[in-house]
Residue, then its C-alpha position, 0 to 999 in steps of 0.5 A: m415370671k419367665f414368659l414365653n418357653a419356646s421349642p428351640k427347634p425352629v431356631r437350630k432349623s432357622l440358623c442352617a437355612l441362614s448360614s446356608i444363605a449366607f453362604a452361598g451369598l458370600l460365594l457368589v459374591t466373592s466369585r464375582p466381585t466386579q459384576a456385583q459392583q457394576n450392579g450396584l449391590p451392596p457390601i457383603i454383610d460381616r459373618e461378625l454381625f450373624f454369629g458374634d457374641p452381642e454385647i449385652s444379652g440375657g438380662q434378668i429382673s431380681p424377684d425385688g425389681k431392685f436389679i438387673a443382671f445380664i451378660k456381656p464380655f468382660k475382658g474379652t469374655r461373656n460373664v455376669w454383670v449386675k447393674r440397679t434398675e434405674e442406672s444406665f448399663d455403664k454403671a453395671k459392675p461385673i460379678t463374674a471374670d471367668t476369662t477362659r471359658p463364657i457363662p453359658a446360663y446364670f438365674w437369680s436366686r427366689d429371694g434375690k440374694y443370690i446370682l446362681f450359675v454352671q461353668d464346666k472346666a476347658g470344654d469338659e462339659n462337667y457343670l458344677v452350680y456356683a453361687v455369688n452374692p452381688a451384694d458383696a464386695p470383691p477380695n483385695g486384688q479381685d474384680v469380682p466377689a467370690a462365688r462358691n462352688l455348691t457342687d464342688l465334686k471332680g469329675v462330675r456334671a451337675e443338672i439344676v432339677d428345681v428351685p423351690r418357691n417354698e425354701p428360697d435358700m434351696l435348690y434340687v440339683a442332680l449329680n452323677d457322683r456315685d454312677k458316671a452314667w445316672h444322677d442321684l438326687y440331692k437337695v442343696k442349701i445355697s447359703s451354706g453349700e450343704r447337700t443332702l441325698i433324696r433319691q438314689n437313682t438306680d431305676r435309670i431316670t433321666g428327669w425329675v418333676f416337683d409340684l408347687k410345694g416342692q414336692l418330688r412327684m414324677a420321673t421320666r426315663v427312657t427304655d433301652n428301645g428308645d421308649t419314653e416311660v413317665l413314672r409316679v414317685d411313690d415312697k418305696g419306688f416307682t410307678k408307671v402311668y403313661s408311656c410313648n414310643v420311640f417316635e413319639a414325645c411325652g412328659p410332664i410340665r408343671f403341675h396344676k394348681d390343685g396339686q394332682r393334675v400335671y399340665f402334660e405335653t404329648n402327641k402319643g396315638s394316632g389321631t395326630d402328630l402334633t404335640q398337644l397340652e393336656l392335663f394328666n392325673p398320675t393318680n387314675g391316668k386320666e387325661e383332659l384335653v386342654e390345646s392342641d394348635p387351633l391352626k393344626r399347623v405345627d407342635l405346641g411351642g410353649t407355657s406361660f404360667s403365673e407365680l403369684s395365681d398358678e393359672l395359665i396365662a398363655t400357650t405359644y406356637e411357633d408358625e412363621r411367627t409366634r402365635i400367641y393364645w392368651k388364657d388371662k384377659a389382665f396379661e392380654a390387655d397389657y401385652k396389646l397396649l404395648q403392641k400399640q406402643l411398638p408398632g411393627k415390633e414382634i415382642t418376647l416377654g422376658s423375665s418378671t419381679k416377684d409380684e409380676r408387676l415389672w418385666l423385662l421385654a424385647a422388641h424387635s423385627d426382620t429389618e433391626p436387631g431391636e431394643r430391651y424395655l422395662f414395662d410396668r403393668q401398673t403405672k403402663k410406664l414402658t422404659l427403654q433399657 
């Protein structure tokens, strides 16, 4: 389970504000160094601490809980490493070795057999999808196991659309191999790289939505005037079931466990300018409000769902601090226990095992970068990583 799915917009704003403050402070201190020293001001903070690469980041636990993958520099460039969960980080081994471009994103396959990652060439943004088995031995003379290119096409950008639970050896990937402007939808077998065309995109589709059983159900597109259209996928085409104008936002998040309704984010209409969470039925168009910001201050920030029960666990809102509104009492109790064990810290829950017993989490504050922990929901044991 991946927990906090927050909007990136507050992060961008805070980084801009931070960089402006840092730059202004730099000008002030460097222009009057003698006065600063006389006033006993602390030394200038190295910009590398703000904007440099972290030593270790992006930790993800494998579905079976046996391994932890993370991003760490290898020969000066950020790559994916893997260690056994009980091992220290100095025992980890790299499984990618790109010394020209950092690995921008990766994740475990549903069955935990593979690490899947994306990479482009020389910054051309034509990202391709690769699979590597961490258990494989490196070929002779190589530092890492061999990675397979699952979308080995020249001048093509691959976009991962869905990772179905009922077919752990499959991915749904969109490729602009036929038309550079639009991505067709393919089903890709991870173990072999075999590709099967699912839908040819001749309708300006910008997004595809699958239900919890791995069935293609909905799509989205943007019109020439900037409006967003939400479409129901039919056997031989599409039916528009929802739309919002260029000044509004709307779109599916995830299908409800009943298979009929979809969790939906929207601020359509004159009633609010803040996005809120609804349940939408693409068959009859019925809308049900689930929640809007209880303080009526900010947009819906994120949602969290259990991969075991498919129930909504919590909603989040990005205010001065992240506000969490729990829907699941057991998860809420665990979170409150973590708050007691880590007083004064902001806690962010990351990835978890398939059975949702083990969580990777981050704990930080406004005065320190924080630590990473492994939390066992069954034993309530918290282990510093």
